[in-house]
PAMI-276463 format. One record per residue: residue number from 1; chain; x, y, z of N, C-alpha, C in turn. Coordinates in steps of 0.001 Angstrom, whole numbers, always signed. Layout:
BEGIN
[NUM; "A"; [X; Y; Z]; [X; Y; Z]; [X; Y; Z]]
...
END
This chain:
BEGIN
[1; "A"; [-13078; +19466; -6707]; [-11628; +19562; -6843]; [-11271; +20003; -8265]]
[2; "A"; [-10413; +20989; -8404]; [-10027; +21498; -9714]; [-8874; +20691; -10283]]
[3; "A"; [-8642; +20871; -11600]; [-7509; +20199; -12238]; [-6200; +20611; -11597]]
[4; "A"; [-6120; +21872; -11170]; [-4908; +22365; -10515]; [-4657; +21617; -9221]]
[5; "A"; [-5732; +21351; -8455]; [-5598; +20591; -7214]; [-5078; +19183; -7508]]
[6; "A"; [-5662; +18535; -8493]; [-5283; +17173; -8856]; [-3811; +17074; -9230]]
[7; "A"; [-3297; +18056; -9935]; [-1907; +18054; -10388]; [-920; +18071; -9225]]
[8; "A"; [-1400; +18373; -8036]; [-517; +18490; -6877]; [-689; +17343; -5888]]
[9; "A"; [-1419; +16289; -6282]; [-1743; +15215; -5344]; [-1159; +13877; -5770]]
[10; "A"; [-723; +13096; -4766]; [-211; +11735; -4961]; [-956; +10811; -4007]]
[11; "A"; [-1369; +9655; -4482]; [-2002; +8675; -3602]; [-1004; +7592; -3198]]
[12; "A"; [-1240; +6997; -2038]; [-462; +5847; -1591]; [-1348; +4982; -705]]
[13; "A"; [-972; +3727; -532]; [-1737; +2828; +321]; [-1208; +2906; +1743]]
[14; "A"; [-2123; +3063; +2697]; [-1723; +3078; +4096]; [-2106; +4365; +4797]]
[15; "A"; [-1725; +4440; +6064]; [-1948; +5642; +6856]; [-755; +6582; +6696]]
[16; "A"; [-916; +7793; +7156]; [+196; +8751; +7137]; [+1351; +8197; +7986]]
[17; "A"; [+2544; +8334; +7452]; [+3704; +7768; +8118]; [+4141; +6439; +7542]]
[18; "A"; [+3367; +5914; +6586]; [+3748; +4665; +5921]; [+5008; +4893; +5077]]
[19; "A"; [+5707; +3821; +4766]; [+6908; +3945; +3940]; [+6560; +4478; +2547]]
[20; "A"; [+5361; +4163; +2065]; [+4928; +4718; +786]; [+4768; +6227; +864]]
[21; "A"; [+4351; +6719; +2019]; [+4270; +8160; +2274]; [+5654; +8786; +2139]]
[22; "A"; [+6641; +8138; +2745]; [+8018; +8643; +2704]; [+8551; +8626; +1268]]
[23; "A"; [+8292; +7536; +542]; [+8754; +7434; -846]; [+8102; +8502; -1716]]
[24; "A"; [+6802; +8720; -1517]; [+6085; +9719; -2308]; [+6642; +11116; -2110]]
[25; "A"; [+6942; +11467; -869]; [+7489; +12799; -588]; [+8923; +12935; -1091]]
[26; "A"; [+9666; +11828; -1079]; [+11032; +11874; -1607]; [+11023; +12101; -3116]]
[27; "A"; [+10082; +11468; -3793]; [+9977; +11615; -5241]; [+9406; +12965; -5638]]
[28; "A"; [+8382; +13412; -4910]; [+7654; +14632; -5275]; [+7507; +15527; -4029]]
[29; "A"; [+8600; +16147; -3594]; [+8574; +16903; -2338]; [+7592; +18063; -2311]]
[30; "A"; [+7220; +18591; -3467]; [+6315; +19740; -3504]; [+4849; +19341; -3663]]
[31; "A"; [+4576; +18028; -3715]; [+3200; +17572; -3882]; [+2632; +17065; -2550]]
[32; "A"; [+1321; +16930; -2489]; [+631; +16509; -1272]; [+265; +15035; -1379]]
[33; "A"; [+571; +14268; -323]; [+281; +12833; -322]; [-1107; +12580; +255]]
[34; "A"; [-1828; +11650; -381]; [-3186; +11318; +29]; [-3232; +9835; +411]]
[35; "A"; [-3468; +9503; +1693]; [-3534; +8097; +2099]; [-4793; +7413; +1576]]
[36; "A"; [-4667; +6136; +1212]; [-5799; +5330; +739]; [-5806; +4007; +1489]]
[37; "A"; [-6977; +3429; +1650]; [-7120; +2211; +2454]; [-6449; +1012; +1790]]
[38; "A"; [-6573; +881; +474]; [-6037; -275; -238]; [-5236; +163; -1457]]
[39; "A"; [-4448; -768; -2007]; [-3747; -500; -3257]; [-4747; -179; -4366]]
[40; "A"; [-5840; -907; -4373]; [-6863; -689; -5391]; [-7412; +733; -5317]]
[41; "A"; [-7629; +1228; -4104]; [-8126; +2599; -3933]; [-7098; +3615; -4418]]
[42; "A"; [-5808; +3349; -4131]; [-4751; +4271; -4539]; [-4653; +4361; -6058]]
[43; "A"; [-4768; +3224; -6736]; [-4725; +3215; -8203]; [-5980; +3832; -8795]]
[44; "A"; [-7132; +3544; -8176]; [-8396; +4095; -8669]; [-8403; +5615; -8584]]
[45; "A"; [-7748; +6171; -7571]; [-7691; +7628; -7422]; [-7003; +8266; -8620]]
[46; "A"; [-5989; +7591; -9168]; [-5321; +8085; -10375]; [-6226; +7902; -11581]]
[47; "A"; [-6771; +6704; -11708]; [-7607; +6382; -12866]; [-8828; +7311; -12972]]
[48; "A"; [-9364; +7707; -11828]; [-10547; +8573; -11801]; [-10204; +10060; -11829]]
[49; "A"; [-8929; +10384; -11916]; [-8517; +11777; -12019]; [-8546; +12547; -10715]]
[50; "A"; [-8581; +11833; -9579]; [-8611; +12514; -8282]; [-7211; +12944; -7842]]
[51; "A"; [-6188; +12217; -8310]; [-4799; +12557; -8030]; [-4011; +12384; -9319]]
[52; "A"; [-2787; +12912; -9336]; [-1970; +12798; -10547]; [-1215; +11476; -10603]]
[53; "A"; [-640; +11073; -9475]; [+180; +9866; -9445]; [-196; +8986; -8252]]
[54; "A"; [+168; +7706; -8352]; [+148; +6793; -7209]; [+1554; +6228; -7043]]
[55; "A"; [+2045; +6207; -5810]; [+3357; +5635; -5512]; [+3125; +4325; -4763]]
[56; "A"; [+3540; +3214; -5384]; [+3153; +1880; -4923]; [+4391; +986; -4771]]
[57; "A"; [+4527; +269; -3632]; [+5643; -689; -3500]; [+5396; -1914; -4363]]
[58; "A"; [+6441; -2406; -4987]; [+6267; -3558; -5875]; [+7141; -4736; -5478]]
[59; "A"; [+8264; -4486; -4791]; [+9097; -5589; -4341]; [+10041; -5119; -3236]]
[60; "A"; [+10491; -6084; -2423]; [+11408; -5808; -1326]; [+12579; -6768; -1411]]
[61; "A"; [+13760; -6282; -1078]; [+14969; -7088; -1226]; [+15002; -8276; -267]]
[62; "A"; [+14206; -8253; +793]; [+14158; -9353; +1766]; [+12910; -10209; +1564]]
[63; "A"; [+11750; -9564; +1502]; [+10476; -10294; +1476]; [+10000; -10634; +76]]
[64; "A"; [+10648; -10101; -962]; [+10248; -10406; -2327]; [+9119; -9520; -2817]]
[65; "A"; [+8306; -10045; -3724]; [+7298; -9231; -4377]; [+6171; -8860; -3417]]
[66; "A"; [+5557; -7721; -3695]; [+4341; -7322; -2991]; [+3190; -7916; -3802]]
[67; "A"; [+2643; -9030; -3330]; [+1742; -9845; -4143]; [+495; -9093; -4577]]
[68; "A"; [-102; -8329; -3702]; [-1380; -7676; -4016]; [-1303; -6845; -5288]]
[69; "A"; [-233; -6080; -5433]; [-150; -5153; -6552]; [+20; -5905; -7873]]
[70; "A"; [+684; -7057; -7844]; [+864; -7818; -9075]; [-462; -8346; -9614]]
[71; "A"; [-1400; -8602; -8740]; [-2713; -9060; -9191]; [-3571; -7914; -9697]]
[72; "A"; [-3275; -6692; -9259]; [-4053; -5534; -9687]; [-3564; -4964; -11021]]
[73; "A"; [-2267; -5061; -11282]; [-1679; -4434; -12465]; [-2366; -4845; -13773]]
[74; "A"; [-2638; -6136; -13999]; [-3241; -6505; -15295]; [-4616; -5895; -15529]]
[75; "A"; [-5297; -5502; -14469]; [-6648; -4946; -14606]; [-6652; -3423; -14654]]
[76; "A"; [-5471; -2825; -14618]; [-5366; -1372; -14613]; [-4953; -858; -15987]]
[77; "A"; [-5444; +308; -16334]; [-5033; +949; -17585]; [-3950; +1999; -17359]]
[78; "A"; [-3394; +2038; -16158]; [-2401; +3050; -15828]; [-1027; +2672; -16378]]
[79; "A"; [-139; +3660; -16384]; [+1212; +3482; -16914]; [+2252; +3713; -15814]]
[80; "A"; [+3325; +2940; -15853]; [+4445; +3158; -14926]; [+5371; +4199; -15533]]
[81; "A"; [+5667; +5250; -14754]; [+6498; +6338; -15287]; [+7760; +6592; -14459]]
[82; "A"; [+7981; +5811; -13406]; [+9178; +6040; -12603]; [+9358; +4954; -11564]]
[83; "A"; [+10550; +4901; -10984]; [+10845; +3963; -9916]; [+11671; +4658; -8841]]
[84; "A"; [+11584; +4118; -7623]; [+12334; +4696; -6498]; [+12654; +3582; -5510]]
[85; "A"; [+13893; +3554; -5032]; [+14311; +2560; -4047]; [+14473; +3238; -2688]]
[86; "A"; [+13783; +2708; -1683]; [+13828; +3279; -340]; [+14437; +2273; +626]]
[87; "A"; [+15518; +2675; +1278]; [+16100; +1854; +2345]; [+15118; +1843; +3508]]
[88; "A"; [+14732; +644; +3949]; [+13727; +498; +4995]; [+14399; +369; +6360]]
[89; "A"; [+14106; +1310; +7233]; [+14602; +1283; +8608]; [+13415; +1116; +9548]]
[90; "A"; [+13258; -102; +10056]; [+12126; -388; +10935]; [+12432; +25; +12378]]
[91; "A"; [+11427; +581; +13022]; [+11543; +989; +14411]; [+10539; +234; +15263]]
[92; "A"; [+10956; -131; +16479]; [+10051; -749; +17440]; [+9421; +383; +18251]]
[93; "A"; [+8128; +602; +18001]; [+7410; +1733; +18586]; [+6492; +1258; +19702]]
[94; "A"; [+6472; +2027; +20799]; [+5671; +1644; +21967]; [+5003; +2871; +22571]]
[95; "A"; [+4052; +2605; +23454]; [+3464; +3675; +24252]; [+4584; +4294; +25094]]
[96; "A"; [+4699; +5617; +25129]; [+5798; +6254; +25878]; [+5947; +5704; +27295]]
[97; "A"; [+7205; +5433; +27656]; [+7503; +4922; +28995]; [+7587; +3415; +29075]]
[98; "A"; [+7222; +2708; +27988]; [+7237; +1245; +27979]; [+8662; +724; +27869]]
[99; "A"; [+8961; -356; +28605]; [+10257; -1015; +28523]; [+10138; -2262; +27658]]
[100; "A"; [+11252; -2658; +27044]; [+11255; -3794; +26123]; [+10690; -5047; +26782]]
[101; "A"; [+11051; -5300; +28039]; [+10597; -6517; +28709]; [+9091; -6540; +28984]]
[102; "A"; [+8430; -5401; +28855]; [+6980; -5349; +29041]; [+6216; -5804; +27799]]
[103; "A"; [+6863; -5741; +26657]; [+6184; -6063; +25403]; [+5913; -7553; +25277]]
[104; "A"; [+4687; -7886; +24894]; [+4303; -9266; +24631]; [+4065; -9520; +23148]]
[105; "A"; [+3657; -8474; +22434]; [+3353; -8635; +21009]; [+3622; -7338; +20272]]
[106; "A"; [+3917; -7461; +18973]; [+4015; -6291; +18104]; [+3126; -6520; +16900]]
[107; "A"; [+2579; -5444; +16386]; [+1684; -5518; +15241]; [+2263; -4691; +14091]]
[108; "A"; [+2146; -5233; +12898]; [+2629; -4525; +11717]; [+2201; -5302; +10478]]
[109; "A"; [+2536; -4742; +9320]; [+2287; -5449; +8060]; [+3096; -6739; +8053]]
[110; "A"; [+2556; -7770; +7396]; [+3208; -9075; +7416]; [+4633; -9031; +6869]]
[111; "A"; [+4893; -8168; +5876]; [+6250; -8086; +5346]; [+7199; -7476; +6365]]
[112; "A"; [+6759; -6443; +7074]; [+7607; -5827; +8096]; [+7906; -6813; +9213]]
[113; "A"; [+6917; -7586; +9617]; [+7127; -8594; +10658]; [+8139; -9640; +10191]]
[114; "A"; [+8010; -10049; +8938]; [+8942; -11026; +8395]; [+10354; -10487; +8297]]
[115; "A"; [+10488; -9213; +8012]; [+11796; -8580; +7873]; [+12498; -8395; +9218]]
[116; "A"; [+11740; -8511; +10308]; [+12304; -8351; +11661]; [+12183; -9631; +12475]]
[117; "A"; [+11928; -10737; +11819]; [+11590; -11994; +12490]; [+12633; -12441; +13507]]
[118; "A"; [+13896; -12439; +13122]; [+14933; -12963; +14022]; [+15059; -12117; +15283]]
[119; "A"; [+15040; -10804; +15128]; [+15152; -9946; +16308]; [+13958; -10117; +17237]]
[120; "A"; [+12765; -10157; +16662]; [+11562; -10306; +17489]; [+11572; -11633; +18238]]
[121; "A"; [+11984; -12690; +17552]; [+12044; -14001; +18200]; [+13070; -14010; +19330]]
[122; "A"; [+14180; -13331; +19118]; [+15217; -13299; +20160]; [+14753; -12552; +21401]]
[123; "A"; [+13824; -11601; +21220]; [+13280; -10857; +22359]; [+12037; -11523; +22941]]
[124; "A"; [+11591; -12619; +22321]; [+10418; -13326; +22812]; [+9120; -12571; +22603]]
[125; "A"; [+9059; -11798; +21516]; [+7870; -10975; +21242]; [+7037; -11625; +20136]]
[126; "A"; [+5761; -11788; +20396]; [+4847; -12411; +19437]; [+4564; -11466; +18272]]
[127; "A"; [+4469; -12023; +17056]; [+4194; -11238; +15860]; [+2717; -11324; +15515]]
[128; "A"; [+2065; -10175; +15291]; [+652; -10135; +14942]; [+456; -9263; +13700]]
[129; "A"; [-139; -9848; +12664]; [-284; -9164; +11375]; [-1346; -8070; +11463]]
[130; "A"; [-1002; -6912; +10892]; [-1930; -5782; +10826]; [-1962; -5279; +9385]]
[131; "A"; [-2900; -4389; +9084]; [-3115; -3933; +7703]; [-1855; -3341; +7078]]
[132; "A"; [-1198; -2420; +7766]; [+51; -1848; +7278]; [+813; -1268; +8451]]
[133; "A"; [+2041; -855; +8206]; [+2927; -428; +9290]; [+2403; +804; +10019]]
[134; "A"; [+2045; +1837; +9268]; [+1597; +3078; +9897]; [+247; +2893; +10583]]
[135; "A"; [-628; +2079; +9986]; [-1914; +1797; +10623]; [-1708; +1084; +11951]]
[136; "A"; [-700; +218; +12013]; [-390; -464; +13266]; [+76; +530; +14315]]
[137; "A"; [+895; +1499; +13925]; [+1361; +2524; +14859]; [+186; +3348; +15379]]
[138; "A"; [-691; +3737; +14482]; [-1878; +4500; +14886]; [-2734; +3690; +15850]]
[139; "A"; [-2909; +2415; +15567]; [-3704; +1508; +16394]; [-3100; +1369; +17794]]
[140; "A"; [-1790; +1180; +17863]; [-1115; +1020; +19154]; [-1242; +2293; +19993]]
[141; "A"; [-1123; +3438; +19336]; [-1279; +4706; +20054]; [-2683; +4831; +20631]]
[142; "A"; [-3685; +4407; +19872]; [-5070; +4487; +20340]; [-5343; +3486; +21452]]
[143; "A"; [-4698; +2298; +21404]; [-4883; +1289; +22446]; [-4322; +1748; +23788]]
[144; "A"; [-3111; +2326; +23727]; [-2454; +2750; +24956]; [-2023; +1603; +25847]]
[145; "A"; [-1854; +421; +25275]; [-1498; -788; +26021]; [+16; -995; +25959]]
[146; "A"; [+727; -943; +27090]; [+2186; -1075; +27073]; [+2677; -2471; +26677]]
[147; "A"; [+1782; -3453; +26601]; [+2212; -4796; +26204]; [+2168; -4993; +24688]]
[148; "A"; [+1613; -4021; +23972]; [+1474; -4119; +22513]; [+2275; -3006; +21850]]
[149; "A"; [+3168; -3377; +20941]; [+3961; -2403; +20201]; [+3680; -2482; +18711]]
[150; "A"; [+4397; -1680; +17952]; [+4246; -1663; +16497]; [+5616; -1569; +15850]]
[151; "A"; [+5705; -2071; +14621]; [+6890; -1881; +13790]; [+6502; -942; +12659]]
[152; "A"; [+7187; +183; +12576]; [+6848; +1181; +11562]; [+8017; +2147; +11424]]
[153; "A"; [+7811; +3175; +10613]; [+8853; +4186; +10386]; [+8941; +5148; +11566]]
[154; "A"; [+10048; +5844; +11652]; [+10191; +6868; +12696]; [+9169; +7985; +12473]]
[155; "A"; [+8830; +8245; +11202]; [+7817; +9255; +10900]; [+6474; +8865; +11504]]
[156; "A"; [+6105; +7591; +11410]; [+4852; +7125; +12004]; [+4877; +7318; +13515]]
[157; "A"; [+6018; +7045; +14124]; [+6134; +7251; +15563]; [+5911; +8703; +15948]]
[158; "A"; [+6484; +9603; +15161]; [+6319; +11035; +15436]; [+4862; +11464; +15252]]
[159; "A"; [+4233; +10985; +14191]; [+2861; +11387; +13893]; [+1900; +10931; +14987]]
[160; "A"; [+2084; +9705; +15487]; [+1110; +9131; +16415]; [+1560; +9168; +17883]]
[161; "A"; [+2674; +9845; +18158]; [+3080; +10058; +19537]; [+3619; +8837; +20242]]
[162; "A"; [+4273; +7935; +19488]; [+4866; +6745; +20084]; [+6360; +6937; +20307]]
[163; "A"; [+6905; +6105; +21168]; [+8334; +6168; +21508]; [+9081; +5044; +20801]]
[164; "A"; [+10244; +5356; +20244]; [+11099; +4338; +19637]; [+12020; +3771; +20702]]
[165; "A"; [+11885; +2468; +20977]; [+12795; +1864; +21965]; [+13887; +1028; +21293]]
[166; "A"; [+13705; +691; +20022]; [+14745; +24; +19244]; [+14697; +557; +17823]]
[167; "A"; [+15846; +997; +17302]; [+15933; +1478; +15930]; [+16553; +415; +15030]]
[168; "A"; [+16238; +495; +13753]; [+16862; -358; +12737]; [+16818; -1830; +13147]]
[169; "A"; [+15626; -2345; +13419]; [+15494; -3715; +13917]; [+15317; -4730; +12785]]
[170; "A"; [+15406; -4285; +11534]; [+15322; -5231; +10421]; [+16509; -6190; +10466]]
[171; "A"; [+16266; -7441; +10103]; [+17303; -8468; +10195]; [+18417; -8272; +9172]]
[172; "A"; [+18093; -7707; +8014]; [+19066; -7545; +6930]; [+19382; -6070; +6708]]
[173; "A"; [+20659; -5744; +6629]; [+21069; -4353; +6454]; [+20771; -3830; +5056]]
[174; "A"; [+20502; -4751; +4107]; [+20219; -4323; +2732]; [+18721; -4151; +2482]]
[175; "A"; [+17919; -4175; +3517]; [+16450; -4153; +3369]; [+15997; -2901; +2613]]
[176; "A"; [+15586; -3097; +1387]; [+15224; -1985; +503]; [+13951; -2339; -264]]
[177; "A"; [+13056; -1373; -378]; [+11814; -1575; -1134]; [+11844; -740; -2403]]
[178; "A"; [+11431; -1354; -3487]; [+11321; -657; -4763]; [+9872; -215; -4955]]
[179; "A"; [+9700; +1057; -5246]; [+8397; +1638; -5523]; [+8328; +2021; -6995]]
[180; "A"; [+7127; +1960; -7571]; [+6919; +2475; -8919]; [+5820; +3523; -8885]]
[181; "A"; [+5866; +4412; -9867]; [+4910; +5518; -9955]; [+3942; +5248; -11094]]
[182; "A"; [+2656; +5272; -10786]; [+1614; +5056; -11789]; [+978; +6384; -12187]]
[183; "A"; [+698; +6511; -13490]; [+103; +7727; -14036]; [-944; +7350; -15079]]
[184; "A"; [-1870; +8278; -15350]; [-2851; +8029; -16419]; [-2193; +8076; -17793]]
[185; "A"; [-1130; +8852; -17922]; [-466; +9031; -19216]; [+931; +8410; -19187]]
[186; "A"; [+1372; +7804; -20287]; [+2731; +7265; -20324]; [+3760; +8383; -20344]]
[187; "A"; [+4964; +8045; -19916]; [+6052; +9012; -19963]; [+6586; +9072; -21389]]
[188; "A"; [+6734; +10278; -21902]; [+7212; +10447; -23266]; [+8497; +11274; -23290]]
[189; "A"; [+9102; +11324; -24461]; [+10274; +12176; -24695]; [+11489; +11782; -23864]]
[190; "A"; [+11660; +10476; -23614]; [+12896; +10024; -22985]; [+14023; +10148; -24006]]
[191; "A"; [+15119; +10756; -23619]; [+16237; +10932; -24545]; [+16977; +9616; -24742]]
[192; "A"; [+17677; +9499; -25863]; [+18372; +8260; -26201]; [+19453; +7893; -25180]]
[193; "A"; [+20015; +8901; -24522]; [+21100; +8623; -23585]; [+20599; +8396; -22156]]
[194; "A"; [+19282; +8321; -21965]; [+18721; +8079; -20638]; [+18679; +6581; -20352]]
[195; "A"; [+19389; +6100; -19300]; [+19258; +4690; -18921]; [+17795; +4395; -18587]]
[196; "A"; [+17216; +3435; -19282]; [+15762; +3238; -19232]; [+15376; +1844; -18792]]
[197; "A"; [+14279; +1765; -18023]; [+13624; +506; -17694]; [+12322; +426; -18479]]
[198; "A"; [+11936; -778; -18849]; [+10623; -1009; -19450]; [+9959; -2166; -18717]]
[199; "A"; [+8722; -1954; -18274]; [+7949; -2974; -17571]; [+6819; -3449; -18473]]
[200; "A"; [+6523; -4741; -18421]; [+5458; -5278; -19260]; [+4894; -6550; -18636]]
[201; "A"; [+3714; -6932; -19092]; [+3094; -8188; -18684]; [+2812; -9026; -19928]]
[202; "A"; [+2794; -10342; -19746]; [+2488; -11218; -20876]; [+1998; -12574; -20375]]
[203; "A"; [+1289; -13276; -21237]; [+863; -14653; -21000]; [+1397; -15511; -22141]]
[204; "A"; [+2174; -16519; -21810]; [+2694; -17400; -22863]; [+1618; -18390; -23289]]
[205; "A"; [+1719; -18831; -24542]; [+809; -19867; -25029]; [+1097; -21174; -24296]]
[206; "A"; [+83; -21972; -24128]; [+224; -23240; -23410]; [+785; -24311; -24345]]
[207; "A"; [+2040; -24080; -24762]; [+2726; -25002; -25670]; [+4119; -25281; -25124]]
[208; "A"; [+4705; -26436; -25461]; [+6033; -26782; -24943]; [+7091; -25731; -25285]]
[209; "A"; [+7892; -25385; -24288]; [+9056; -24506; -24444]; [+8705; -23077; -24832]]
[210; "A"; [+7431; -22658; -24683]; [+7059; -21295; -25070]; [+7824; -20261; -24251]]
[211; "A"; [+7885; -20446; -22927]; [+8587; -19483; -22082]; [+10084; -19484; -22393]]
[212; "A"; [+10639; -20660; -22623]; [+12058; -20770; -22976]; [+12366; -19969; -24238]]
[213; "A"; [+11483; -20050; -25223]; [+11701; -19339; -26482]; [+11534; -17835; -26296]]
[214; "A"; [+10602; -17437; -25441]; [+10437; -16013; -25139]; [+11704; -15467; -24492]]
[215; "A"; [+12230; -16191; -23504]; [+13440; -15732; -22818]; [+14639; -15712; -23770]]
[216; "A"; [+14670; -16674; -24687]; [+15764; -16715; -25651]; [+15814; -15488; -26524]]
[217; "A"; [+14648; -14896; -26809]; [+14611; -13694; -27629]; [+15320; -12525; -26974]]
[218; "A"; [+15232; -12422; -25656]; [+15927; -11343; -24942]; [+17419; -11638; -24861]]
[219; "A"; [+17763; -12912; -24633]; [+19176; -13283; -24523]; [+19919; -13049; -25835]]
[220; "A"; [+19338; -13509; -26943]; [+20029; -13400; -28238]; [+20118; -11957; -28727]]
[221; "A"; [+19258; -11098; -28220]; [+19293; -9690; -28624]; [+20004; -8801; -27600]]
[222; "A"; [+20642; -9423; -26610]; [+21450; -8677; -25649]; [+20655; -7761; -24735]]
[223; "A"; [+19408; -8149; -24426]; [+18560; -7339; -23548]; [+18575; -7934; -22143]]
[224; "A"; [+18926; -7128; -21154]; [+19027; -7602; -19777]; [+17668; -7553; -19091]]
[225; "A"; [+17187; -8725; -18664]; [+15934; -8802; -17909]; [+16274; -8826; -16420]]
[226; "A"; [+15779; -7848; -15681]; [+16123; -7718; -14265]; [+15077; -8307; -13335]]
[227; "A"; [+13884; -8579; -13860]; [+12817; -9109; -13009]; [+11849; -9923; -13852]]
[228; "A"; [+11470; -11098; -13335]; [+10447; -11921; -13965]; [+9636; -12589; -12864]]
[229; "A"; [+8358; -12263; -12803]; [+7463; -12826; -11788]; [+6334; -13562; -12493]]
[230; "A"; [+5928; -14692; -11929]; [+4798; -15431; -12487]; [+3739; -15644; -11422]]
[231; "A"; [+2495; -15709; -11845]; [+1393; -16008; -10930]; [+221; -16526; -11739]]
[232; "A"; [-575; -17386; -11107]; [-1688; -18036; -11795]; [-2873; -17086; -11925]]
[233; "A"; [-3624; -17264; -12992]; [-4813; -16450; -13239]; [-6066; -17252; -12934]]
[234; "A"; [-6839; -16760; -11983]; [-8118; -17393; -11678]; [-8010; -18842; -11252]]
[235; "A"; [-6867; -19225; -10698]; [-6699; -20592; -10220]; [-6442; -21617; -11305]]
[236; "A"; [-6325; -21188; -12546]; [-6103; -22131; -13646]; [-4612; -22357; -13849]]
[237; "A"; [-4160; -23597; -13686]; [-2719; -23864; -13761]; [-2179; -23693; -15179]]
[238; "A"; [-3060; -23661; -16171]; [-2606; -23503; -17548]; [-2563; -22037; -17988]]
[239; "A"; [-3032; -21125; -17109]; [-3056; -19692; -17453]; [-2131; -18941; -16510]]
[240; "A"; [-920; -18707; -16965]; [+89; -18056; -16134]; [+377; -16655; -16650]]
[241; "A"; [+321; -15694; -15736]; [+635; -14299; -16060]; [+2077; -14018; -15638]]
[242; "A"; [+2794; -13287; -16462]; [+4166; -12912; -16126]; [+4286; -11389; -16102]]
[243; "A"; [+5033; -10903; -15128]; [+5421; -9492; -15064]; [+6930; -9455; -15226]]
[244; "A"; [+7435; -8541; -16056]; [+8875; -8478; -16294]; [+9364; -7037; -16401]]
[245; "A"; [+10616; -6844; -16013]; [+11324; -5579; -16199]; [+12572; -5853; -17020]]
[246; "A"; [+12841; -4985; -17979]; [+14081; -5085; -18758]; [+14776; -3729; -18775]]
[247; "A"; [+16064; -3751; -19034]; [+16818; -2526; -19246]; [+16774; -2210; -20732]]
[248; "A"; [+16231; -1045; -21064]; [+16139; -658; -22454]; [+14784; -74; -22787]]
[249; "A"; [+14690; +536; -23967]; [+13465; +1200; -24418]; [+12930; +459; -25651]]
[250; "A"; [+11595; +377; -25818]; [+11030; -331; -26977]; [+11496; +193; -28329]]
[251; "A"; [+12010; +1412; -28375]; [+12489; +1956; -29644]; [+13863; +1402; -30034]]
[252; "A"; [+14573; +782; -29093]; [+15889; +221; -29378]; [+15731; -1058; -30209]]
[253; "A"; [+16623; -1258; -31146]; [+16494; -2379; -32092]; [+16465; -3732; -31384]]
[254; "A"; [+17355; -3916; -30404]; [+17399; -5191; -29694]; [+16106; -5474; -28952]]
[255; "A"; [+15547; -4445; -28314]; [+14289; -4603; -27587]; [+13153; -4873; -28565]]
[256; "A"; [+13155; -4173; -29700]; [+12131; -4402; -30725]; [+12132; -5857; -31179]]
[257; "A"; [+13323; -6381; -31450]; [+13433; -7772; -31915]; [+12958; -8754; -30843]]
[258; "A"; [+13351; -8486; -29591]; [+12942; -9372; -28496]; [+11430; -9355; -28316]]
[259; "A"; [+10818; -8175; -28428]; [+9365; -8068; -28280]; [+8630; -8748; -29439]]
[260; "A"; [+9199; -8686; -30629]; [+8578; -9369; -31768]; [+8533; -10878; -31529]]
[261; "A"; [+9628; -11412; -30989]; [+9667; -12842; -30698]; [+8722; -13191; -29562]]
[262; "A"; [+8689; -12339; -28545]; [+7772; -12553; -27431]; [+6328; -12589; -27915]]
[263; "A"; [+5981; -11659; -28782]; [+4610; -11550; -29269]; [+4180; -12818; -30020]]
[264; "A"; [+5116; -13467; -30648]; [+4814; -14672; -31418]; [+4416; -15845; -30520]]
[265; "A"; [+4950; -15875; -29294]; [+4713; -17009; -28399]; [+3755; -16682; -27250]]
[266; "A"; [+3055; -15559; -27324]; [+2173; -15158; -26232]; [+739; -14938; -26699]]
[267; "A"; [-180; -15096; -25740]; [-1585; -14790; -25996]; [-1898; -13338; -25679]]
[268; "A"; [-1147; -12774; -24759]; [-1357; -11386; -24359]; [-19; -10762; -24034]]
[269; "A"; [+164; -9519; -24460]; [+1415; -8802; -24199]; [+1098; -7319; -24134]]
[270; "A"; [+1481; -6679; -23022]; [+1197; -5247; -22875]; [+2346; -4555; -22156]]
[271; "A"; [+2841; -3477; -22761]; [+3874; -2663; -22117]; [+3208; -1752; -21093]]
[272; "A"; [+3714; -1791; -19863]; [+3165; -965; -18782]; [+3806; +412; -18740]]
[273; "A"; [+5046; +508; -19222]; [+5689; +1809; -19237]; [+7189; +1716; -19418]]
[274; "A"; [+7762; +2785; -19955]; [+9215; +2957; -20038]; [+9558; +4222; -19265]]
[275; "A"; [+10630; +4163; -18469]; [+10916; +5251; -17535]; [+12398; +5233; -17149]]
[276; "A"; [+12927; +6352; -16654]; [+14342; +6406; -16308]; [+14692; +5460; -15165]]
[277; "A"; [+15843; +4817; -15276]; [+16346; +4016; -14165]; [+16656; +4939; -12994]]
[278; "A"; [+16357; +4481; -11789]; [+16669; +5283; -10611]; [+18182; +5353; -10428]]
[279; "A"; [+18628; +6399; -9764]; [+20060; +6549; -9508]; [+20574; +5413; -8634]]
[280; "A"; [+19724; +4922; -7742]; [+20085; +3792; -6875]; [+20449; +2573; -7726]]
[281; "A"; [+19642; +2285; -8742]; [+19907; +1146; -9611]; [+21220; +1341; -10378]]
[282; "A"; [+21417; +2547; -10881]; [+22642; +2837; -11642]; [+23875; +2695; -10751]]
[283; "A"; [+23794; +3205; -9536]; [+24924; +3137; -8603]; [+25227; +1696; -8203]]
[284; "A"; [+24191; +901; -7987]; [+24384; -498; -7581]; [+25017; -1311; -8687]]
[285; "A"; [+24658; -982; -9917]; [+25233; -1698; -11056]; [+26707; -1369; -11192]]
[286; "A"; [+27088; -195; -10728]; [+28487; +206; -10741]; [+28993; +536; -12111]]
END
């Protein structure tokens, strides 16, 4: 594969027709999407120079964080260079000719099943966890069993020859997934007037009020933190990793001051990337 080929490729986790596939094409319509079995494989493809970018889901407005990716981020040397919000429209996909009353079970990613829980329960359909949404659609098409359906995108239905018998079956109308773009190189040359997000990870020292003091540094410097996630490292309750997003760029004085205070109370601190806020975020903020 030549460097020219690599410059035109994007990796994502899942089969063709996955929501990550849709997000990748929306962000980079002229590039080619490459499906990968796992998030780790999708990130490794970037790190090894096989593709230019990876488009990865990081959180959902209904189901919360995508846990797998948060555990992978600290071990990656990649940089976040963009974000994209995709409205998720789940479809109930079946073998052509199947009626709703014939269905006994549906298979999909655990988050998709959770996002459609109330509707599925009302129809008396059993939920069965599968690797991802598009893989479930592909699996159902190969099974050819009218009692087994899938929850996936309309694109997955088209790709694998399934019929949509119910559209937009997600329980919440605001169901939206945020994706981030990973690259080997950080994004540079952001202009001062560009609304910017900065993502970073840190570990606070195991001392009283350390996290409180870290958060105080952002509050007193007028920096808006839009996301803060915590998770344990290696099962040790005293070693907590945090992932955070803030509005602003490290070159801004307020952000600089907040980071200086953060650095004083942490054992580890690493900026993952600064990148333009998506138009969706700007519009929602009003």
